[in-house]
C-alpha positions in Angstrom: -6.0 31.4 47.3 -3.0 30.3 45.4 -2.5 31.5 41.9 -2.7 28.8 39.2 -0.5 29.5 36.2 -0.8 27.5 33.0 0.8 27.7 29.6 -1.4 27.6 26.5 -0.9 28.1 22.8 -1.7 31.4 21.2 -4.9 31.3 19.1 -5.5 33.5 16.1 -7.3 36.2 18.2 -4.3 36.3 20.6 -1.9 36.6 17.7 -4.0 39.5 16.3 -4.0 41.3 19.6 -0.2 40.8 19.9 0.4 42.1 16.4 -1.8 45.1 17.2 0.1 45.9 20.3 3.4 45.4 18.4 2.2 47.9 15.8 1.3 50.4 18.5 4.6 50.0 20.1 6.5 50.5 16.9 4.4 53.6 15.9 5.0 55.2 19.3 8.8 54.7 19.2 8.9 55.8 15.5 7.4 59.2 16.5 10.0 59.4 19.3 12.7 58.5 16.8 11.7 61.1 14.2 11.7 63.8 16.8 15.1 62.6 18.0 16.5 62.7 14.5 15.2 66.2 13.9 16.8 67.4 17.1 20.1 65.6 16.1 20.0 67.4 12.7 19.4 70.8 14.3 22.2 70.3 16.8 24.6 69.2 14.0 23.6 72.2 11.8 24.1 74.6 14.7 27.6 73.1 15.5 28.6 73.1 11.8 27.6 76.8 11.5 30.2 77.8 14.1 33.5 79.1 12.8 35.6 76.8 15.0 33.4 73.8 14.4 35.0 70.3 14.9 32.5 69.0 12.2 33.7 71.1 9.3 32.6 68.6 6.6 29.2 67.1 5.7 30.9 63.7 5.7 31.6 63.9 9.5 28.0 65.2 10.2 26.7 62.4 7.9 28.6 59.7 9.9 27.3 61.1 13.2 23.7 61.3 11.9 24.0 57.7 10.6 25.3 56.5 14.0 22.3 58.2 15.6 19.9 56.4 13.2 21.7 53.1 13.8 21.5 53.6 17.6 17.8 54.3 17.4 17.2 51.2 15.2 19.0 49.0 17.8 16.9 50.6 20.5 13.7 50.0 18.5 14.6 46.3 18.0 15.4 45.9 21.7 12.0 47.4 22.7 9.9 45.2 20.3 11.9 42.0 20.9 9.5 40.7 23.6 6.5 40.9 21.2 8.4 39.2 18.4 9.5 36.4 20.8 5.9 35.9 21.9 4.7 35.6 18.3 7.6 33.2 17.5 7.1 31.0 20.6 3.3 31.0 20.2 2.6 30.6 24.0 0.7 32.6 26.6 0.3 32.4 30.3 -3.1 31.9 31.8 -3.6 32.9 35.4 -6.5 31.6 37.4 -7.4 34.3 40.0 -10.2 35.4 42.2 -11.6 38.9 41.9 -11.3 40.6 45.3 -12.9 43.9 44.4 -14.0 46.0 41.4 -14.3 49.8 41.1 -15.3 52.4 38.6 -13.5 55.7 38.7 -14.5 58.9 36.8 -12.0 61.6 36.0 -13.4 64.9 34.9 -10.9 66.1 32.3 -7.7 67.8 33.1 -8.5 70.0 36.0 -10.7 67.7 38.1 -13.6 70.1 38.6 -16.8 68.2 37.9 -18.9 71.4 37.5 -16.6 73.0 34.9 -15.5 69.8 33.3 -19.0 68.4 32.6 -19.5 71.2 30.1 -16.0 71.7 28.6 -13.8 68.7 29.3 -14.1 65.0 28.6 -15.4 62.6 31.2 -13.0 59.7 31.5 -14.3 56.5 33.2 -12.0 53.6 34.1 -13.1 50.2 35.2 -10.7 48.2 37.4 -10.8 44.6 38.7 -8.7 44.0 41.8 -7.0 40.7 42.6 -4.8 39.7 45.6 -1.5 40.9 44.1 -2.5 43.1 41.2 -5.2 45.1 39.5 -6.3 45.2 35.9 -8.1 47.9 33.9 -10.7 46.4 31.6 -13.4 47.5 29.3 -16.9 48.4 30.6 -18.3 45.2 29.0 -15.8 43.0 30.8 -16.3 44.9 34.1 -20.1 44.2 34.0 -19.5 40.6 33.1 -17.6 39.7 36.3 -18.5 39.9 40.0 -16.3 40.3 43.1 -15.4 36.8 44.5 -15.6 35.2 41.1 -12.8 33.1 39.6 -11.4 34.2 36.3 -8.7 33.2 33.8 -6.5 36.1 32.7 -4.3 35.6 29.6 -0.9 37.3 29.2 1.8 37.0 26.6 4.7 35.2 28.2 7.6 37.6 27.3 6.0 41.0 26.7 3.3 40.6 29.5 0.8 42.0 27.0 -2.8 41.5 28.2 -4.7 39.2 25.9 -8.0 38.6 27.6 -10.1 37.6 30.6 -12.8 35.0 30.9 -14.7 33.1 33.5 -12.9 30.1 35.0 
């Protein structure tokens, strides 16, 4: 079966999902950035405490720290750019595919021992739909909704490849 790809306009639900994923992306990178800046400050403080420090003024350390922040902000903008482009362009890709298989997998916590994990560790269940060239993890509700061999339409954001939804064709 050949994959059919169409372009559609983002609806309000799609825009909401994209904004939510953009927020999660920014939050994750901000945590990374805060840790990076703390490490940068610690390294600069350690270097400045040395007697033969090349950074003998707070001015030099301030410039290096500012450059570190600027570099991180450029990195952050680069990483969220695809989401912003998707929101600005307002388009999504809709793939019409046939489900070739579907599987449920249970992972018993961190150590994989079902006997011990059933009492002390979380039981993590993932639901995956398989297609000819890729697989897609979906919610339990979506997993129960579709059958193997059925045609579905899968919506992705055009630039960020963010998953927006799946529905019957």
